[in-house]
C-alpha positions in Angstrom: -12.9 -10.4 0.3 -14.9 -7.1 1.2 -12.2 -4.1 -0.6 -13.0 -0.7 -0.7 -13.8 -1.2 -4.6 -16.3 -3.7 -4.2 -17.8 -1.6 -1.1 -18.2 1.7 -3.7 -19.7 -0.3 -6.3 -22.4 -1.6 -4.5 -22.8 1.3 -2.4 -23.1 3.4 -5.3 -25.5 1.4 -7.2 -28.0 1.3 -4.1 -27.8 5.0 -3.9 -28.5 5.4 -7.3 -31.5 3.0 -7.1 -32.9 4.9 -4.2 -32.6 8.4 -5.8 -31.9 8.4 -9.4 -32.9 11.9 -9.8 -31.5 13.1 -6.3 -33.3 13.3 -3.2 -36.4 15.7 -4.3 -37.7 15.9 -0.2 -34.4 17.1 1.0 -33.7 19.5 -1.7 -37.2 20.8 -1.7 -37.3 21.3 2.6 -33.7 21.5 3.6 -31.6 24.9 3.1 -28.5 24.0 1.1 -26.5 25.4 3.8 -27.9 23.3 6.7 -25.7 21.2 8.3 -26.3 17.9 10.7 -25.5 15.3 13.2 -26.6 12.0 13.0 -26.0 9.4 16.0 -26.1 5.7 14.9 -28.1 4.0 18.0 -28.2 0.4 18.8 -32.0 -0.3 19.6 -30.7 -3.8 20.6 -27.8 -5.8 21.8 -25.5 -7.5 18.9 -22.6 -7.9 16.9 -21.4 -4.9 14.8 -20.7 -5.2 10.9 -20.5 -3.1 8.3 -18.8 0.0 9.6 -16.8 1.1 6.1 -20.1 0.4 4.3 -22.1 2.7 6.0 -19.3 5.4 6.0 -19.3 5.0 2.2 -22.9 5.5 1.9 -22.3 8.9 3.5 -18.7 9.5 1.7 -20.0 8.9 -2.0 -23.1 11.1 -1.5 -21.1 14.4 -0.2 -17.3 14.1 0.4 -18.0 17.0 2.9 -19.6 14.4 5.6 -17.8 13.0 8.2 -18.4 9.3 9.8 -16.9 8.4 12.9 -17.3 4.9 14.0 -17.4 4.3 17.7 -17.0 0.7 17.2 -14.9 -1.8 15.1 -16.5 -4.7 12.9 -16.6 -7.7 15.4 -17.4 -5.8 18.5 -20.2 -6.5 20.8 -22.5 -3.7 21.8 -25.4 -3.2 24.5 -28.4 -1.7 23.6 -28.5 2.2 23.7 -24.7 2.4 22.7 -23.7 4.8 20.0 -22.0 3.1 17.1 -21.1 6.0 14.9 -21.3 9.5 14.5 -22.1 11.3 11.0 -21.4 15.4 10.7 -21.9 17.2 7.2 -24.2 19.2 5.2 -27.9 18.2 6.0 -29.1 17.3 2.6 -26.2 14.7 1.9 -26.8 13.2 5.5 -30.7 12.7 5.1 -30.3 11.1 1.5 -27.5 8.5 2.7 -29.4 7.5 5.9 -31.6 4.6 4.4 -28.6 3.3 2.6 -26.3 3.5 5.1 -28.6 2.0 7.4 -29.6 -1.1 5.1 -26.3 -2.0 5.1 -25.5 -1.7 8.5 -28.2 -3.5 10.0 -28.4 -6.2 7.6 -24.5 -7.2 7.9 -25.0 -6.7 11.8 -28.2 -8.8 12.0 -26.0 -11.5 10.1 -22.6 -11.0 12.5 -25.3 -11.5 15.3 -27.1 -14.5 14.6 -23.4 -16.1 13.4 -21.9 -15.5 17.2 -24.9 -17.0 18.3 -24.2 -20.4 16.6 -20.5 -20.1 17.2 -21.7 -19.6 21.0 -23.6 -22.8 20.9 -20.7 -25.2 19.3 -17.7 -23.0 21.5 -16.9 -26.5 23.6 -16.3 -28.3 20.6 -13.8 -28.6 18.1 -16.4 -27.8 15.2 -16.4 -24.2 13.2 -19.2 -22.4 11.9 -19.3 -21.5 8.4 -21.6 -20.0 5.7 -22.5 -21.1 2.4 -23.3 -19.9 -1.0 -27.0 -19.1 -0.2 -26.4 -15.4 -0.2 -28.1 -12.6 -2.0 -26.9 -12.1 -5.3 -24.7 -8.9 -5.4 -24.0 -8.8 -2.2 -22.0 -12.1 -1.2 -18.8 -10.4 -0.2 -20.8 -8.1 2.4 -22.9 -10.9 4.0 -19.6 -13.2 4.2 -17.8 -10.3 5.9 -20.6 -10.2 8.4 -20.2 -13.9 9.1 -16.6 -13.3 9.8 -17.5 -10.3 12.2 -19.6 -13.0 14.1 -16.9 -15.5 14.5 -17.8 -17.6 11.9 -15.8 -18.9 8.9 -16.1 -18.5 5.0 -16.7 -21.7 2.8 -15.7 -21.5 -0.8 -16.4 -18.2 -2.2 -17.6 -19.2 -5.7 -18.1 -22.0 -8.4 -14.6 -20.9 -9.5 -12.2 -21.4 -6.6 -13.0 -24.7 -5.4 -14.3 -28.2 -6.7 -17.5 -29.5 -4.7 -19.4 -32.5 -6.2 -22.7 -32.3 -5.0 -25.7 -35.1 -5.1 -26.6 -33.8 -8.8 -23.0 -34.1 -9.7 -22.9 -37.9 -8.5 -26.5 -38.5 -10.0 -25.3 -37.6 -13.2 -22.1 -39.9 -12.9 -24.4 -42.7 -11.6 -27.0 -42.1 -14.8 -23.7 -42.6 -17.4 -22.3 -45.7 -15.0 -19.3 -44.0 -14.5 -17.6 -44.9 -10.9 -17.6 -41.7 -8.7 -14.2 -43.3 -7.5 -12.8 -42.9 -11.0 -14.4 -39.8 -11.9 -13.0 -38.0 -8.8 -9.2 -39.6 -9.3 -9.5 -38.2 -12.8 -10.7 -34.8 -12.0 -8.0 -34.5 -9.1 -5.5 -35.5 -11.7 -6.4 -32.4 -13.9 -6.8 -30.0 -11.5 -4.0 -27.7 -10.2 -2.5 -29.0 -6.6 -3.6 -26.3 -4.8 -7.3 -26.9 -5.7 -9.3 -28.3 -3.0 -11.6 -31.0 -3.4 -15.1 -31.7 -1.5 -17.5 -34.1 -2.2 -21.3 -34.1 -0.4 -22.9 -37.7 0.0 -26.3 -38.4 2.0 -25.8 -42.1 2.4 -23.0 -43.7 4.8 -22.5 -46.3 2.0 -21.1 -43.4 -0.2 -18.5 -42.4 2.3 -15.8 -45.4 1.1 -16.1 -44.7 -2.6 -15.3 -41.1 -2.1 -12.6 -41.4 0.3 -11.0 -43.6 -1.9 -10.4 -40.8 -4.4 -8.0 -38.8 -2.1 -10.5 -35.9 -1.7 -10.0 -33.4 1.1 -13.5 -32.7 2.6 -16.4 -35.0 2.9 -19.7 -33.3 3.4 -22.7 -35.7 5.2 -25.8 -33.9 4.0 -28.8 -34.3 6.1 -27.5 -37.1 8.3 -29.2 -38.1 11.5 -27.1 -37.4 15.1 -26.3 -41.2 14.9 -25.4 -41.4 11.4 -23.1 -38.1 11.6 -21.2 -40.0 14.7 -21.0 -43.6 12.3 -19.6 -41.4 9.6 -17.1 -39.5 11.3 -15.9 -42.7 12.7 -16.0 -44.2 9.2 -13.8 -41.3 8.0 -11.3 -41.7 10.5 -9.7 -38.4 9.9 -8.9 -39.1 6.5 -10.6 -36.2 5.5 -12.3 -33.1 6.6 -15.7 -34.0 7.8 -18.4 -31.3 7.3 -22.1 -31.4 8.3 -24.7 -29.7 6.2 -28.5 -29.4 5.9 -31.5 -28.5 8.5 -28.7 -26.6 10.8 -30.6 -24.8 13.5 -29.7 -23.0 16.5 -31.4 -25.9 18.4 -29.5 -28.4 16.7 -26.3 -27.3 15.9 -24.9 -28.1 19.6 -26.0 -31.4 18.9 -24.6 -31.8 15.5 -21.1 -30.4 16.8 -21.2 -32.8 19.3 -20.8 -35.9 16.8 -17.3 -34.9 16.1 -17.6 -33.2 12.6 -15.0 -30.6 11.8 -17.4 -28.0 9.9 -21.0 -27.4 10.0 -22.0 -25.4 7.1 -25.5 -23.2 7.7 -27.1 -21.5 5.2 -29.3 -19.5 7.5 -26.3 -17.3 8.5 -27.0 -15.3 5.1 -30.3 -16.3 4.1 -32.3 -15.9 7.4 -30.6 -13.7 9.5 -33.3 -10.8 10.7 -31.8 -7.3 10.5 -30.4 -5.7 13.6 -32.8 -3.0 15.2 -30.2 0.3 14.8 -31.6 3.6 14.6 -29.8 6.9 13.1 -31.1 10.0 15.1 -30.8 13.2 13.2 -30.6 16.7 14.3 -30.2 19.5 11.6 -28.5 23.0 12.4 
């Protein structure tokens, strides 16, 4: 969850990285009494995300700076739209400009890409979800952006759900341990509220996994034909997730196989930053 504490911690670190000993350019050139207005303008259409993060960059730089958001997270905007207005001491506005833009451009880019995936599968029952392929330290921001774009979040971390992947199953096989027995033993030891998901990469792995009573089965890098067979084989005994190599060009066909969830690493690891600009006028 993207809380104010999380926002302030990350934004403060970014500001410290960008101006560790102050903004010597602004301090040398801009009178201390000067004020500025800065308009956040969309240079391309998209989905907005990161308004509170953008505001925090200015608030933490100088509490005298006021930020008025003209759109809310999740709203669609067109090229040329006014997204936010910043007013306050010019030095602070100029110091915070790049950090505020970096966050809102990145988050709006993720939201916009996510919305394209969501639109591609809107005629099906599949939901689009993110993955743990996020920028270290910025997961909450990037996952908030996915939700802004109409997507859903996967497990947040290694600590909040069990997800047995191919490497886990390979270790069990190497030790001669039954996958079904290992999963049943784990489920017996876990709190009843803990969700269990297992990744498989072959159709013959499905039955031993389902026999353990897991909640979600991930069909990883399956062909479209095998995805359809897998959905039929699971027969609603678990949530079916498809993953691996998902693109905007392939996601529609994947959704039409009948899977429940499609996880897309590209939402966070490959989304381009949206082109937003901050037009500053100093007075």
